[in-house]
N, C-alpha and C positions, 0 to 999 in steps of 0.2 A: 543432391545433398542440400540440407537445410539446417538452420540453427534456431532452436527454440529455447528461450530462457525467461526468467522472471526476476523482478527486483522488489525488495521491500524498502520503501523510502519514508523517512521521517523528516518533517519540516517543523521547526520550532520558531515561535514568535514570542518575543519577550520572555526568554527562558523557557520554562515549561507551562507558562500561563495559557497559551494556545498551541495545540499540537495537531498536525495533520499527518495521517498515515496513508500512503498509497501502496497498493499491491498491484504491480503492473506486469503484464505478460506480452512477450514479443515473439514474432515469427519472422525470421530473416530481417531483423532490425526494424520491423514495423510493429508498433504496439497494436494489439487487437482487442484486448479487454483489460479493465482495471477495476479495482475496488478503491474507492475514495472515502475516507472516514467522514468527510464533510457531507457526503451524499448518503452513506450508510448501506450501500449495496453495490453490486457489480454492475458496470455499464459497458456495453459493447462500444469499442472505438471504431471497429470496422465490421462488416458483415460476418467475417470469419469468427469474431468473438461473440456473436449473438447466441449461439447454442450454449456456449460455456456460461455466459452471464445468466441466461434463463435457468439453467440447471443449478448453478451455484446459489442463485437467489432463492431457489426452492428449498435449499438445505438450511433450515433455521439455525441449527447448531453451528454450522460453518459461519454464517453471518454474525452470530453472537461472538464467536472467537475473533473474527476480523475486526469487529467494532471494538473489542476489548484491547486490541493490539496497540492502540494509542497509549494505553497505560502499561500493558504487560511487555511490550517490545520497545516502544519509543521512550516513554518516560523512564522506564526501568533502566535503559542503557544511556540515558542522557548524561549522567555523571561520568561515564567512561569516555564518551566522545567529547564532552565539554572541555576537558583539559587539553585536547588536541586541536580544537577548533575555536571556540569562543575566546579562550584566554590568549590565543596567539594573534589576535587581530591588532 
């Protein structure tokens, strides 16, 4: 039995002035590959992630979509989460 899952994470600095998006993949609670918008491509975290990173990095349309998620996913949803997080500090 095993558990495999992924997370899409947005990190905001000074509102939406600087945004970082992470697309992280886990196998049995161990991260094995991630996309980091600061890097602009997938990187293997362990050897298990190397084939996925190589394949996904060869898919130019996929990389373009991931790079755009800083705007289409993170900045787009900032107003929704901002009222629950930033304003409650």
